[in-house]
PyMOL CGO cylinders between C-alpha atoms (Angstrom):
from pymol import cmd
from pymol.cgo import CYLINDER

trace = [
    CYLINDER, 14.86, -11.30, 4.95, 18.13, -11.02, 6.69, 0.3, 1, 1, 1, 1, 1, 1,
    CYLINDER, 18.13, -11.02, 6.69, 18.15, -8.92, 9.85, 0.3, 1, 1, 1, 1, 1, 1,
    CYLINDER, 18.15, -8.92, 9.85, 21.55, -7.47, 8.87, 0.3, 1, 1, 1, 1, 1, 1,
    CYLINDER, 21.55, -7.47, 8.87, 20.06, -4.64, 6.78, 0.3, 1, 1, 1, 1, 1, 1,
    CYLINDER, 20.06, -4.64, 6.78, 17.44, -3.90, 9.43, 0.3, 1, 1, 1, 1, 1, 1,
    CYLINDER, 17.44, -3.90, 9.43, 20.23, -3.49, 12.01, 0.3, 1, 1, 1, 1, 1, 1,
    CYLINDER, 20.23, -3.49, 12.01, 22.16, -1.26, 9.65, 0.3, 1, 1, 1, 1, 1, 1,
    CYLINDER, 22.16, -1.26, 9.65, 18.98, 0.79, 9.01, 0.3, 1, 1, 1, 1, 1, 1,
    CYLINDER, 18.98, 0.79, 9.01, 18.38, 1.15, 12.71, 0.3, 1, 1, 1, 1, 1, 1,
    CYLINDER, 18.38, 1.15, 12.71, 21.94, 2.31, 13.31, 0.3, 1, 1, 1, 1, 1, 1,
    CYLINDER, 21.94, 2.31, 13.31, 21.64, 4.81, 10.53, 0.3, 1, 1, 1, 1, 1, 1,
    CYLINDER, 21.64, 4.81, 10.53, 18.40, 6.18, 12.02, 0.3, 1, 1, 1, 1, 1, 1,
    CYLINDER, 18.40, 6.18, 12.02, 19.92, 6.40, 15.50, 0.3, 1, 1, 1, 1, 1, 1,
    CYLINDER, 19.92, 6.40, 15.50, 23.03, 8.17, 14.08, 0.3, 1, 1, 1, 1, 1, 1,
    CYLINDER, 23.03, 8.17, 14.08, 20.67, 10.56, 12.32, 0.3, 1, 1, 1, 1, 1, 1,
    CYLINDER, 20.67, 10.56, 12.32, 18.98, 11.41, 15.63, 0.3, 1, 1, 1, 1, 1, 1,
    CYLINDER, 18.98, 11.41, 15.63, 22.43, 12.05, 17.17, 0.3, 1, 1, 1, 1, 1, 1,
    CYLINDER, 22.43, 12.05, 17.17, 23.42, 14.29, 14.33, 0.3, 1, 1, 1, 1, 1, 1,
    CYLINDER, 23.42, 14.29, 14.33, 20.12, 16.27, 14.60, 0.3, 1, 1, 1, 1, 1, 1,
    CYLINDER, 20.12, 16.27, 14.60, 20.78, 16.67, 18.33, 0.3, 1, 1, 1, 1, 1, 1,
    CYLINDER, 20.78, 16.67, 18.33, 24.21, 17.95, 17.60, 0.3, 1, 1, 1, 1, 1, 1,
    CYLINDER, 24.21, 17.95, 17.60, 22.59, 20.38, 15.09, 0.3, 1, 1, 1, 1, 1, 1,
    CYLINDER, 22.59, 20.38, 15.09, 20.60, 21.65, 18.17, 0.3, 1, 1, 1, 1, 1, 1,
    CYLINDER, 20.60, 21.65, 18.17, 17.27, 20.43, 16.76, 0.3, 1, 1, 1, 1, 1, 1,
    CYLINDER, 17.27, 20.43, 16.76, 14.61, 20.29, 19.49, 0.3, 1, 1, 1, 1, 1, 1,
    CYLINDER, 14.61, 20.29, 19.49, 13.70, 16.78, 20.63, 0.3, 1, 1, 1, 1, 1, 1,
    CYLINDER, 13.70, 16.78, 20.63, 9.95, 17.48, 20.75, 0.3, 1, 1, 1, 1, 1, 1,
    CYLINDER, 9.95, 17.48, 20.75, 7.59, 20.34, 20.11, 0.3, 1, 1, 1, 1, 1, 1,
    CYLINDER, 7.59, 20.34, 20.11, 8.35, 23.48, 22.17, 0.3, 1, 1, 1, 1, 1, 1,
    CYLINDER, 8.35, 23.48, 22.17, 4.67, 23.40, 23.13, 0.3, 1, 1, 1, 1, 1, 1,
    CYLINDER, 4.67, 23.40, 23.13, 5.71, 20.60, 25.53, 0.3, 1, 1, 1, 1, 1, 1,
    CYLINDER, 5.71, 20.60, 25.53, 3.30, 17.86, 24.28, 0.3, 1, 1, 1, 1, 1, 1,
    CYLINDER, 3.30, 17.86, 24.28, 3.56, 15.06, 21.77, 0.3, 1, 1, 1, 1, 1, 1,
    CYLINDER, 3.56, 15.06, 21.77, 0.70, 14.65, 19.35, 0.3, 1, 1, 1, 1, 1, 1,
    CYLINDER, 0.70, 14.65, 19.35, 0.24, 11.47, 17.36, 0.3, 1, 1, 1, 1, 1, 1,
    CYLINDER, 0.24, 11.47, 17.36, -1.39, 13.49, 14.55, 0.3, 1, 1, 1, 1, 1, 1,
    CYLINDER, -1.39, 13.49, 14.55, -1.11, 17.26, 13.90, 0.3, 1, 1, 1, 1, 1, 1,
    CYLINDER, -1.11, 17.26, 13.90, -3.56, 18.15, 11.14, 0.3, 1, 1, 1, 1, 1, 1,
    CYLINDER, -3.56, 18.15, 11.14, -3.42, 21.91, 11.34, 0.3, 1, 1, 1, 1, 1, 1,
    CYLINDER, -3.42, 21.91, 11.34, -1.28, 23.94, 9.04, 0.3, 1, 1, 1, 1, 1, 1,
    CYLINDER, -1.28, 23.94, 9.04, 0.45, 26.04, 11.63, 0.3, 1, 1, 1, 1, 1, 1,
    CYLINDER, 0.45, 26.04, 11.63, 3.72, 26.13, 13.68, 0.3, 1, 1, 1, 1, 1, 1,
    CYLINDER, 3.72, 26.13, 13.68, 2.93, 22.59, 14.87, 0.3, 1, 1, 1, 1, 1, 1,
    CYLINDER, 2.93, 22.59, 14.87, 3.82, 21.15, 11.44, 0.3, 1, 1, 1, 1, 1, 1,
    CYLINDER, 3.82, 21.15, 11.44, 6.85, 18.94, 11.51, 0.3, 1, 1, 1, 1, 1, 1,
    CYLINDER, 6.85, 18.94, 11.51, 6.90, 19.12, 15.34, 0.3, 1, 1, 1, 1, 1, 1,
    CYLINDER, 6.90, 19.12, 15.34, 4.89, 16.01, 16.29, 0.3, 1, 1, 1, 1, 1, 1,
    CYLINDER, 4.89, 16.01, 16.29, 4.80, 12.39, 15.25, 0.3, 1, 1, 1, 1, 1, 1,
    CYLINDER, 4.80, 12.39, 15.25, 2.71, 12.72, 12.08, 0.3, 1, 1, 1, 1, 1, 1,
    CYLINDER, 2.71, 12.72, 12.08, 1.15, 15.44, 9.99, 0.3, 1, 1, 1, 1, 1, 1,
    CYLINDER, 1.15, 15.44, 9.99, 0.00, 15.92, 6.37, 0.3, 1, 1, 1, 1, 1, 1,
    CYLINDER, 0.00, 15.92, 6.37, 3.70, 15.93, 5.17, 0.3, 1, 1, 1, 1, 1, 1,
    CYLINDER, 3.70, 15.93, 5.17, 4.12, 12.32, 6.54, 0.3, 1, 1, 1, 1, 1, 1,
    CYLINDER, 4.12, 12.32, 6.54, 2.24, 11.19, 3.43, 0.3, 1, 1, 1, 1, 1, 1,
    CYLINDER, 2.24, 11.19, 3.43, 5.17, 12.47, 1.40, 0.3, 1, 1, 1, 1, 1, 1,
    CYLINDER, 5.17, 12.47, 1.40, 7.56, 10.35, 3.36, 0.3, 1, 1, 1, 1, 1, 1,
    CYLINDER, 7.56, 10.35, 3.36, 5.55, 7.26, 2.67, 0.3, 1, 1, 1, 1, 1, 1,
    CYLINDER, 5.55, 7.26, 2.67, 5.79, 8.07, -1.05, 0.3, 1, 1, 1, 1, 1, 1,
    CYLINDER, 5.79, 8.07, -1.05, 9.54, 8.46, -0.52, 0.3, 1, 1, 1, 1, 1, 1,
    CYLINDER, 9.54, 8.46, -0.52, 9.54, 4.84, 0.51, 0.3, 1, 1, 1, 1, 1, 1,
    CYLINDER, 9.54, 4.84, 0.51, 7.67, 3.79, -2.65, 0.3, 1, 1, 1, 1, 1, 1,
    CYLINDER, 7.67, 3.79, -2.65, 10.15, 5.71, -4.76, 0.3, 1, 1, 1, 1, 1, 1,
    CYLINDER, 10.15, 5.71, -4.76, 13.22, 4.40, -2.95, 0.3, 1, 1, 1, 1, 1, 1,
    CYLINDER, 13.22, 4.40, -2.95, 11.96, 0.81, -3.26, 0.3, 1, 1, 1, 1, 1, 1,
    CYLINDER, 11.96, 0.81, -3.26, 11.41, 1.22, -6.96, 0.3, 1, 1, 1, 1, 1, 1,
    CYLINDER, 11.41, 1.22, -6.96, 14.78, 2.96, -7.41, 0.3, 1, 1, 1, 1, 1, 1,
    CYLINDER, 14.78, 2.96, -7.41, 16.74, 0.35, -5.47, 0.3, 1, 1, 1, 1, 1, 1,
    CYLINDER, 16.74, 0.35, -5.47, 14.88, -2.48, -7.19, 0.3, 1, 1, 1, 1, 1, 1,
    CYLINDER, 14.88, -2.48, -7.19, 15.73, -1.03, -10.62, 0.3, 1, 1, 1, 1, 1, 1,
    CYLINDER, 15.73, -1.03, -10.62, 19.34, 0.02, -9.92, 0.3, 1, 1, 1, 1, 1, 1,
    CYLINDER, 19.34, 0.02, -9.92, 20.46, -2.62, -7.43, 0.3, 1, 1, 1, 1, 1, 1,
    CYLINDER, 20.46, -2.62, -7.43, 18.97, -6.01, -8.27, 0.3, 1, 1, 1, 1, 1, 1,
    CYLINDER, 18.97, -6.01, -8.27, 21.67, -8.07, -6.52, 0.3, 1, 1, 1, 1, 1, 1,
    CYLINDER, 21.67, -8.07, -6.52, 21.62, -6.70, -2.97, 0.3, 1, 1, 1, 1, 1, 1,
    CYLINDER, 21.62, -6.70, -2.97, 18.95, -8.19, -0.75, 0.3, 1, 1, 1, 1, 1, 1,
    CYLINDER, 18.95, -8.19, -0.75, 15.88, -6.17, 0.17, 0.3, 1, 1, 1, 1, 1, 1,
    CYLINDER, 15.88, -6.17, 0.17, 17.17, -5.49, 3.67, 0.3, 1, 1, 1, 1, 1, 1,
    CYLINDER, 17.17, -5.49, 3.67, 20.37, -3.93, 2.36, 0.3, 1, 1, 1, 1, 1, 1,
    CYLINDER, 20.37, -3.93, 2.36, 18.27, -1.90, -0.14, 0.3, 1, 1, 1, 1, 1, 1,
    CYLINDER, 18.27, -1.90, -0.14, 16.13, -0.77, 2.84, 0.3, 1, 1, 1, 1, 1, 1,
    CYLINDER, 16.13, -0.77, 2.84, 19.26, 0.29, 4.74, 0.3, 1, 1, 1, 1, 1, 1,
    CYLINDER, 19.26, 0.29, 4.74, 20.33, 2.35, 1.63, 0.3, 1, 1, 1, 1, 1, 1,
    CYLINDER, 20.33, 2.35, 1.63, 16.82, 3.94, 1.54, 0.3, 1, 1, 1, 1, 1, 1,
    CYLINDER, 16.82, 3.94, 1.54, 17.05, 4.75, 5.22, 0.3, 1, 1, 1, 1, 1, 1,
    CYLINDER, 17.05, 4.75, 5.22, 20.49, 6.34, 4.60, 0.3, 1, 1, 1, 1, 1, 1,
    CYLINDER, 20.49, 6.34, 4.60, 19.07, 8.51, 1.77, 0.3, 1, 1, 1, 1, 1, 1,
    CYLINDER, 19.07, 8.51, 1.77, 16.06, 9.55, 3.83, 0.3, 1, 1, 1, 1, 1, 1,
    CYLINDER, 16.06, 9.55, 3.83, 18.29, 10.27, 6.80, 0.3, 1, 1, 1, 1, 1, 1,
    CYLINDER, 18.29, 10.27, 6.80, 20.55, 12.40, 4.66, 0.3, 1, 1, 1, 1, 1, 1,
    CYLINDER, 20.55, 12.40, 4.66, 17.49, 14.40, 3.52, 0.3, 1, 1, 1, 1, 1, 1,
    CYLINDER, 17.49, 14.40, 3.52, 16.33, 14.80, 7.13, 0.3, 1, 1, 1, 1, 1, 1,
    CYLINDER, 16.33, 14.80, 7.13, 19.73, 16.27, 8.04, 0.3, 1, 1, 1, 1, 1, 1,
    CYLINDER, 19.73, 16.27, 8.04, 19.75, 18.50, 4.98, 0.3, 1, 1, 1, 1, 1, 1,
    CYLINDER, 19.75, 18.50, 4.98, 16.15, 19.54, 5.49, 0.3, 1, 1, 1, 1, 1, 1,
    CYLINDER, 16.15, 19.54, 5.49, 17.00, 20.81, 8.92, 0.3, 1, 1, 1, 1, 1, 1,
    CYLINDER, 17.00, 20.81, 8.92, 20.03, 22.81, 7.81, 0.3, 1, 1, 1, 1, 1, 1,
    CYLINDER, 20.03, 22.81, 7.81, 19.71, 26.65, 7.78, 0.3, 1, 1, 1, 1, 1, 1,
    CYLINDER, 19.71, 26.65, 7.78, 19.93, 26.67, 3.97, 0.3, 1, 1, 1, 1, 1, 1,
    CYLINDER, 19.93, 26.67, 3.97, 16.83, 24.45, 3.39, 0.3, 1, 1, 1, 1, 1, 1,
    CYLINDER, 16.83, 24.45, 3.39, 14.89, 25.94, 6.25, 0.3, 1, 1, 1, 1, 1, 1,
    CYLINDER, 14.89, 25.94, 6.25, 15.43, 29.46, 4.77, 0.3, 1, 1, 1, 1, 1, 1,
    CYLINDER, 15.43, 29.46, 4.77, 14.59, 28.05, 1.30, 0.3, 1, 1, 1, 1, 1, 1,
    CYLINDER, 14.59, 28.05, 1.30, 11.27, 26.75, 2.62, 0.3, 1, 1, 1, 1, 1, 1,
    CYLINDER, 11.27, 26.75, 2.62, 10.56, 30.12, 4.14, 0.3, 1, 1, 1, 1, 1, 1,
    CYLINDER, 10.56, 30.12, 4.14, 11.30, 32.06, 1.00, 0.3, 1, 1, 1, 1, 1, 1,
    CYLINDER, 11.30, 32.06, 1.00, 10.18, 29.73, -1.78, 0.3, 1, 1, 1, 1, 1, 1,
    CYLINDER, 10.18, 29.73, -1.78, 7.17, 27.95, -0.41, 0.3, 1, 1, 1, 1, 1, 1,
    CYLINDER, 7.17, 27.95, -0.41, 4.02, 28.76, 1.68, 0.3, 1, 1, 1, 1, 1, 1,
    CYLINDER, 4.02, 28.76, 1.68, 5.85, 27.54, 4.83, 0.3, 1, 1, 1, 1, 1, 1,
    CYLINDER, 5.85, 27.54, 4.83, 6.61, 31.10, 6.03, 0.3, 1, 1, 1, 1, 1, 1,
    CYLINDER, 6.61, 31.10, 6.03, 6.96, 30.22, 9.67, 0.3, 1, 1, 1, 1, 1, 1,
    CYLINDER, 6.96, 30.22, 9.67, 8.82, 26.93, 9.14, 0.3, 1, 1, 1, 1, 1, 1,
    CYLINDER, 8.82, 26.93, 9.14, 11.53, 26.31, 11.73, 0.3, 1, 1, 1, 1, 1, 1,
    CYLINDER, 11.53, 26.31, 11.73, 12.53, 22.76, 10.82, 0.3, 1, 1, 1, 1, 1, 1,
    CYLINDER, 12.53, 22.76, 10.82, 11.63, 19.37, 12.25, 0.3, 1, 1, 1, 1, 1, 1,
    CYLINDER, 11.63, 19.37, 12.25, 11.84, 18.17, 15.76, 0.3, 1, 1, 1, 1, 1, 1,
    CYLINDER, 11.84, 18.17, 15.76, 13.99, 15.07, 16.25, 0.3, 1, 1, 1, 1, 1, 1,
    CYLINDER, 13.99, 15.07, 16.25, 10.79, 13.21, 16.95, 0.3, 1, 1, 1, 1, 1, 1,
    CYLINDER, 10.79, 13.21, 16.95, 9.27, 14.21, 13.66, 0.3, 1, 1, 1, 1, 1, 1,
    CYLINDER, 9.27, 14.21, 13.66, 12.44, 13.39, 11.72, 0.3, 1, 1, 1, 1, 1, 1,
    CYLINDER, 12.44, 13.39, 11.72, 12.59, 9.94, 13.24, 0.3, 1, 1, 1, 1, 1, 1,
    CYLINDER, 12.59, 9.94, 13.24, 8.88, 9.46, 12.40, 0.3, 1, 1, 1, 1, 1, 1,
    CYLINDER, 8.88, 9.46, 12.40, 9.56, 10.68, 8.81, 0.3, 1, 1, 1, 1, 1, 1,
    CYLINDER, 9.56, 10.68, 8.81, 12.25, 7.89, 8.52, 0.3, 1, 1, 1, 1, 1, 1,
    CYLINDER, 12.25, 7.89, 8.52, 9.71, 5.48, 9.92, 0.3, 1, 1, 1, 1, 1, 1,
    CYLINDER, 9.71, 5.48, 9.92, 7.09, 6.59, 7.41, 0.3, 1, 1, 1, 1, 1, 1,
    CYLINDER, 7.09, 6.59, 7.41, 9.53, 6.15, 4.61, 0.3, 1, 1, 1, 1, 1, 1,
    CYLINDER, 9.53, 6.15, 4.61, 10.36, 2.65, 5.91, 0.3, 1, 1, 1, 1, 1, 1,
    CYLINDER, 10.36, 2.65, 5.91, 6.62, 1.77, 5.96, 0.3, 1, 1, 1, 1, 1, 1,
    CYLINDER, 6.62, 1.77, 5.96, 6.26, 2.95, 2.38, 0.3, 1, 1, 1, 1, 1, 1,
    CYLINDER, 6.26, 2.95, 2.38, 9.33, 0.94, 1.31, 0.3, 1, 1, 1, 1, 1, 1,
    CYLINDER, 9.33, 0.94, 1.31, 8.05, -2.25, 2.99, 0.3, 1, 1, 1, 1, 1, 1,
    CYLINDER, 8.05, -2.25, 2.99, 4.58, -1.71, 1.53, 0.3, 1, 1, 1, 1, 1, 1,
    CYLINDER, 4.58, -1.71, 1.53, 6.02, -1.36, -1.99, 0.3, 1, 1, 1, 1, 1, 1,
    CYLINDER, 6.02, -1.36, -1.99, 8.13, -4.44, -1.43, 0.3, 1, 1, 1, 1, 1, 1,
    CYLINDER, 8.13, -4.44, -1.43, 4.95, -6.54, -0.72, 0.3, 1, 1, 1, 1, 1, 1,
    CYLINDER, 4.95, -6.54, -0.72, 2.29, -4.89, -2.81, 0.3, 1, 1, 1, 1, 1, 1,
    CYLINDER, 2.29, -4.89, -2.81, 1.79, -5.25, -6.52, 0.3, 1, 1, 1, 1, 1, 1,
    CYLINDER, 1.79, -5.25, -6.52, 3.24, -2.31, -8.46, 0.3, 1, 1, 1, 1, 1, 1,
    CYLINDER, 3.24, -2.31, -8.46, -0.22, -1.19, -9.65, 0.3, 1, 1, 1, 1, 1, 1,
    CYLINDER, -0.22, -1.19, -9.65, -1.45, -0.94, -6.11, 0.3, 1, 1, 1, 1, 1, 1,
    CYLINDER, -1.45, -0.94, -6.11, 1.57, 1.04, -4.98, 0.3, 1, 1, 1, 1, 1, 1,
    CYLINDER, 1.57, 1.04, -4.98, 1.06, 3.49, -7.83, 0.3, 1, 1, 1, 1, 1, 1,
    CYLINDER, 1.06, 3.49, -7.83, -2.63, 3.92, -6.96, 0.3, 1, 1, 1, 1, 1, 1,
    CYLINDER, -2.63, 3.92, -6.96, -1.83, 4.48, -3.24, 0.3, 1, 1, 1, 1, 1, 1,
    CYLINDER, -1.83, 4.48, -3.24, 0.84, 7.04, -4.19, 0.3, 1, 1, 1, 1, 1, 1,
    CYLINDER, 0.84, 7.04, -4.19, -1.55, 8.93, -6.45, 0.3, 1, 1, 1, 1, 1, 1,
    CYLINDER, -1.55, 8.93, -6.45, -4.26, 8.79, -3.79, 0.3, 1, 1, 1, 1, 1, 1,
    CYLINDER, -4.26, 8.79, -3.79, -1.91, 10.10, -1.07, 0.3, 1, 1, 1, 1, 1, 1,
    CYLINDER, -1.91, 10.10, -1.07, -0.73, 12.93, -3.43, 0.3, 1, 1, 1, 1, 1, 1,
    CYLINDER, -0.73, 12.93, -3.43, -4.32, 13.88, -4.36, 0.3, 1, 1, 1, 1, 1, 1,
    CYLINDER, -4.32, 13.88, -4.36, -5.50, 13.72, -0.71, 0.3, 1, 1, 1, 1, 1, 1,
    CYLINDER, -5.50, 13.72, -0.71, -2.71, 16.05, 0.44, 0.3, 1, 1, 1, 1, 1, 1,
    CYLINDER, -2.71, 16.05, 0.44, -3.43, 18.35, -2.51, 0.3, 1, 1, 1, 1, 1, 1,
    CYLINDER, -3.43, 18.35, -2.51, -7.13, 18.53, -1.70, 0.3, 1, 1, 1, 1, 1, 1,
    CYLINDER, -7.13, 18.53, -1.70, -6.67, 19.06, 2.03, 0.3, 1, 1, 1, 1, 1, 1,
    CYLINDER, -6.67, 19.06, 2.03, -3.63, 21.30, 2.36, 0.3, 1, 1, 1, 1, 1, 1,
    CYLINDER, -3.63, 21.30, 2.36, -2.83, 22.34, -1.30, 0.3, 1, 1, 1, 1, 1, 1,
    CYLINDER, -2.83, 22.34, -1.30, 0.58, 20.84, -0.98, 0.3, 1, 1, 1, 1, 1, 1,
    CYLINDER, 0.58, 20.84, -0.98, 2.11, 17.38, -1.61, 0.3, 1, 1, 1, 1, 1, 1,
    CYLINDER, 2.11, 17.38, -1.61, 5.43, 15.82, -2.57, 0.3, 1, 1, 1, 1, 1, 1,
    CYLINDER, 5.43, 15.82, -2.57, 5.20, 16.92, -6.17, 0.3, 1, 1, 1, 1, 1, 1,
    CYLINDER, 5.20, 16.92, -6.17, 4.44, 20.56, -5.29, 0.3, 1, 1, 1, 1, 1, 1,
    CYLINDER, 4.44, 20.56, -5.29, 7.05, 20.51, -2.53, 0.3, 1, 1, 1, 1, 1, 1,
    CYLINDER, 7.05, 20.51, -2.53, 9.82, 19.50, -4.95, 0.3, 1, 1, 1, 1, 1, 1,
    CYLINDER, 9.82, 19.50, -4.95, 8.57, 21.96, -7.52, 0.3, 1, 1, 1, 1, 1, 1,
    CYLINDER, 8.57, 21.96, -7.52, 8.45, 24.90, -5.16, 0.3, 1, 1, 1, 1, 1, 1,
    CYLINDER, 8.45, 24.90, -5.16, 11.86, 24.13, -3.57, 0.3, 1, 1, 1, 1, 1, 1,
    CYLINDER, 11.86, 24.13, -3.57, 13.60, 23.83, -6.86, 0.3, 1, 1, 1, 1, 1, 1,
    CYLINDER, 13.60, 23.83, -6.86, 11.64, 26.18, -9.21, 0.3, 1, 1, 1, 1, 1, 1,
    CYLINDER, 11.64, 26.18, -9.21, 9.25, 28.42, -7.22, 0.3, 1, 1, 1, 1, 1, 1,
    CYLINDER, 9.25, 28.42, -7.22, 6.20, 29.57, -9.17, 0.3, 1, 1, 1, 1, 1, 1,
    CYLINDER, 6.20, 29.57, -9.17, 4.37, 32.69, -7.85, 0.3, 1, 1, 1, 1, 1, 1,
    CYLINDER, 4.37, 32.69, -7.85, 0.97, 31.47, -9.16, 0.3, 1, 1, 1, 1, 1, 1,
    CYLINDER, 0.97, 31.47, -9.16, 1.37, 28.13, -7.25, 0.3, 1, 1, 1, 1, 1, 1,
    CYLINDER, 1.37, 28.13, -7.25, 2.43, 29.96, -4.08, 0.3, 1, 1, 1, 1, 1, 1,
    CYLINDER, 2.43, 29.96, -4.08, -0.54, 32.28, -4.30, 0.3, 1, 1, 1, 1, 1, 1,
    CYLINDER, -0.54, 32.28, -4.30, -2.93, 29.43, -4.89, 0.3, 1, 1, 1, 1, 1, 1,
    CYLINDER, -2.93, 29.43, -4.89, -1.48, 27.51, -1.91, 0.3, 1, 1, 1, 1, 1, 1,
    CYLINDER, -1.48, 27.51, -1.91, -1.67, 30.60, 0.31, 0.3, 1, 1, 1, 1, 1, 1,
    CYLINDER, -1.67, 30.60, 0.31, -5.35, 31.11, -0.52, 0.3, 1, 1, 1, 1, 1, 1,
    CYLINDER, -5.35, 31.11, -0.52, -6.28, 28.06, 1.68, 0.3, 1, 1, 1, 1, 1, 1,
]
cmd.load_cgo(trace, "trace")
């Protein structure tokens, strides 16, 4: 692999951190500490390094690898990774916009959602990168099994996952919201 794409990906991630700072996103949790894992479903979600939603970002990496492999066969894997980081970074910026924060609050079970910290957004980009690199090395069947396992694990533990997150952001269903809230 050529380091060029990794350098571009790193620069994109750093630029994303700067944009989030300019958007006045907090660097770390207002609680003043940094947790490696925050497993509770409370105001600490999206505030620390990893939480249950980190699994979705790993799956983003699987999907971005598959998409760039299918659509962009000619560019090297490092440049496809840079494109994946750019897409994930764009999502992190959009996700922390007032429009999406309000959408999460009104359409999903994330009633107290206040957006991500910069630390969490950078970790989300890192999780996507890990997923992308895993998918680049693993057989397709294994990547699909891991993706399904991550979706089912999150569904079982927090009644939410990437699939439901996309569904509830784009087409909220009251029955799903009620089922999720019953946790």
